[in-house]
PLY file of the C-alpha trace (Angstrom):
ply
format ascii 1.0
element vertex 112
property float x
property float y
property float z
element edge 111
property int vertex1
property int vertex2
end_header
0.00 0.00 0.00
1.46 3.37 -0.99
1.78 6.33 1.37
-0.88 8.14 -0.67
-3.33 5.24 -0.38
-2.75 5.05 3.38
-3.65 8.73 3.65
-6.77 8.68 1.48
-8.66 11.09 3.75
-5.88 13.65 3.43
-5.93 13.29 -0.35
-9.70 13.79 -0.40
-9.46 16.85 1.86
-6.70 18.30 -0.30
-8.78 17.74 -3.43
-11.73 19.54 -1.85
-9.53 22.42 -0.67
-8.04 22.77 -4.16
-11.40 22.40 -5.93
-10.27 19.29 -7.79
-13.34 17.34 -8.84
-12.70 15.59 -12.15
-11.62 11.97 -12.28
-8.40 12.88 -14.08
-7.75 15.76 -11.68
-7.99 13.33 -8.76
-5.75 10.78 -10.50
-3.25 13.57 -11.22
-3.28 14.72 -7.58
-2.68 11.19 -6.33
0.24 10.74 -8.75
1.75 14.09 -7.75
1.57 13.05 -4.11
3.19 9.68 -4.88
5.95 11.60 -6.68
6.35 13.90 -3.66
6.91 10.84 -1.45
9.44 9.47 -3.96
11.16 12.87 -4.11
11.39 13.02 -0.30
12.90 9.52 -0.12
15.54 10.45 -2.69
16.29 13.72 -0.87
16.90 11.76 2.32
19.18 9.32 0.47
21.10 11.74 -1.75
20.47 15.30 -0.55
20.38 18.36 -2.81
24.05 18.77 -3.62
24.06 16.60 -6.73
21.58 18.96 -8.40
23.01 22.13 -6.87
26.39 21.56 -8.55
25.03 22.20 -12.06
21.61 23.69 -11.27
18.99 24.11 -13.94
21.35 23.06 -16.75
22.13 19.82 -14.96
18.43 19.13 -14.53
17.96 19.58 -18.29
20.68 16.98 -18.93
19.13 14.54 -16.47
15.67 15.08 -17.96
17.09 14.55 -21.44
18.62 11.26 -20.29
15.19 10.15 -19.02
13.51 11.15 -22.29
16.10 9.14 -24.25
15.52 6.15 -21.99
11.77 6.41 -22.45
12.19 6.80 -26.20
14.26 3.64 -26.29
11.88 1.64 -24.12
8.63 2.85 -25.65
9.50 3.42 -29.33
12.61 1.39 -30.10
12.08 -1.89 -28.30
9.95 -4.49 -29.99
6.82 -5.31 -28.01
7.95 -8.91 -27.76
11.15 -7.99 -25.91
11.26 -8.42 -22.17
10.66 -5.51 -19.83
13.69 -3.66 -18.47
15.16 -5.29 -15.36
16.64 -2.26 -13.60
14.06 0.49 -13.91
10.47 0.11 -15.09
9.12 2.63 -17.60
6.78 4.01 -14.91
9.80 4.89 -12.75
11.32 6.88 -15.61
8.06 8.84 -15.98
8.03 9.56 -12.24
11.64 10.75 -12.32
10.96 12.95 -15.35
7.98 14.55 -13.62
10.10 15.23 -10.55
12.90 16.69 -12.68
10.35 19.15 -14.08
9.56 20.37 -10.58
13.23 20.41 -9.57
13.97 22.48 -12.68
11.26 24.93 -11.71
12.67 25.20 -8.18
16.11 25.90 -9.68
14.62 28.50 -12.04
12.86 30.21 -9.12
16.06 30.25 -7.03
14.57 27.94 -4.39
16.81 24.89 -4.82
19.16 24.46 -1.87
0 1
1 2
2 3
3 4
4 5
5 6
6 7
7 8
8 9
9 10
10 11
11 12
12 13
13 14
14 15
15 16
16 17
17 18
18 19
19 20
20 21
21 22
22 23
23 24
24 25
25 26
26 27
27 28
28 29
29 30
30 31
31 32
32 33
33 34
34 35
35 36
36 37
37 38
38 39
39 40
40 41
41 42
42 43
43 44
44 45
45 46
46 47
47 48
48 49
49 50
50 51
51 52
52 53
53 54
54 55
55 56
56 57
57 58
58 59
59 60
60 61
61 62
62 63
63 64
64 65
65 66
66 67
67 68
68 69
69 70
70 71
71 72
72 73
73 74
74 75
75 76
76 77
77 78
78 79
79 80
80 81
81 82
82 83
83 84
84 85
85 86
86 87
87 88
88 89
89 90
90 91
91 92
92 93
93 94
94 95
95 96
96 97
97 98
98 99
99 100
100 101
101 102
102 103
103 104
104 105
105 106
106 107
107 108
108 109
109 110
110 111
């Protein structure tokens, strides 16, 4: 059970407070919250220094790497090939979404 699922009442209250009513809006909110939990875990493991060294430009490189990985896995691999062993496609999407937010934090001068 994910952290978001365990805190369903909080998610519902947040959706109400933010006037999120559509099915896709609720799905989006839940995914964003799952990504926030993932982001927090990675911050605890790695800290902020690895991004701070190169800032926004470094985030662009990392995001580009994720896009290339997704391109390879989604477009280039034959559907009959086995799934990747080290990082599922969904994980790459989650990382790419988080890189977008990290990039925005760098752009706004908030990354520490």
